[in-house]
N, C-alpha and C positions, 0 to 999 in steps of 0.2 A: 649277456650271460644270464643263466637261469638255473635256479636251484629246485624250484617246484614245491614251495610250502606256503601255507597260510599261517599267519602267526599274530601274536599279540606281544607288543614290546613290554617287557617286565620293568616296572619301576616300583617305588615304595608302595604306592596305593594298590597296584595290581598284586604285588607280592603278599600284601596284607590280606586283601580280599580273597585271593585264591589259596592262601596258606602255603605259599611256596617257600622252599628252603634257601632261595637266592633272591637278591634284589636287583638283578640285571639279567639280560638275555632276551631271547625270542622264544616264547612259549608256543609250540606248534599246536594249533587248535583250528578245527574246521568251523565253517560258518554256513549260513544258508546257501552261500555261493558254491560250496563244495567242501571236500575233505581237507584235513590238515596237511596231508602228504598227497600231492597230485599224482595220480596213476601215470606210470611211464616216465616220471621225472628222475633227474639225478638223485634227488632225496629218496625216492622210492627204491631205486637201485642200491642205495647205500643202507637201506633197511631202517630209515628214520620212522618214528612212530608218533602218533598223536600224543600230546602231553609231554613229549621230550622238550627240553629247554636247550636251545643252542646258546652256548655261553660266549664262544670266541671264534673268530675266523683268523687264521694265521697269527694268533697271539693277540689280536685286538678285541677287547671286550665289546659285546653288543649292548648298547644302551640307547637312551633317547637321543644322545648326541651322535652316536654311531649306529643307526638302525641297520638291521640286516640287509634290507634292499639297497641302501647306499653303499655298504661295504662290498656286496656282490658286484656292483657296477664298476668297481675299481679293477676287476679282473677281466679276463678274456674268455671267450668260448673255447672249450677244450682245455682250459687251464685247470690244474689240480690245486685244490685248496684244502687246508687242514682245519677241521672243525672240532672244537671241544664241546661236548654235549653232556647234559645231565639227564639220566633216565632213572627215576626213583632215587635211590641213594648212591647210584654209581656215576662216576665221571668217565666218559668214554671218548676216545679220539677216533675220528673218521677222516679218511682222505676221499674227496669227492671231485669228480670231473664235471665242470660246469658245461651245460649244453646251450644250444641256441633256443631262445624263447619260442614256443610254438606260435604259429600265426593265429 
C-alpha cells in the first residue's frame, strides 16, 4: 500500500525548530529526492499539499512510535483510510484510497 508522500516525523524537537502548532504527526516536506506530494499518487489525488501535517490515520495518532509508513503498511491496496490533517490553522478530514507502490 502506498500513499505517496515524503515527510518528517514531528516530535518535540521538530515542533520547536519548525515552530509547529502540534507535537505529533507527519509534516509533508520535499527533499532533494523529490517533492512532498508525489505526482500521480493517492496523496496528490486527495489534494494534499507540502507543509500539511497528517495527524491521524483511522483515529491512530502518527508519532515516533507509530510512524506514517508503518501505519500505512497495516492496510491493503485499494483500501480506503481516513486521515486527519492540519493545514495552517484548519483541521481537515480526508478519505484516501491506497494504491500499489509504483515499481
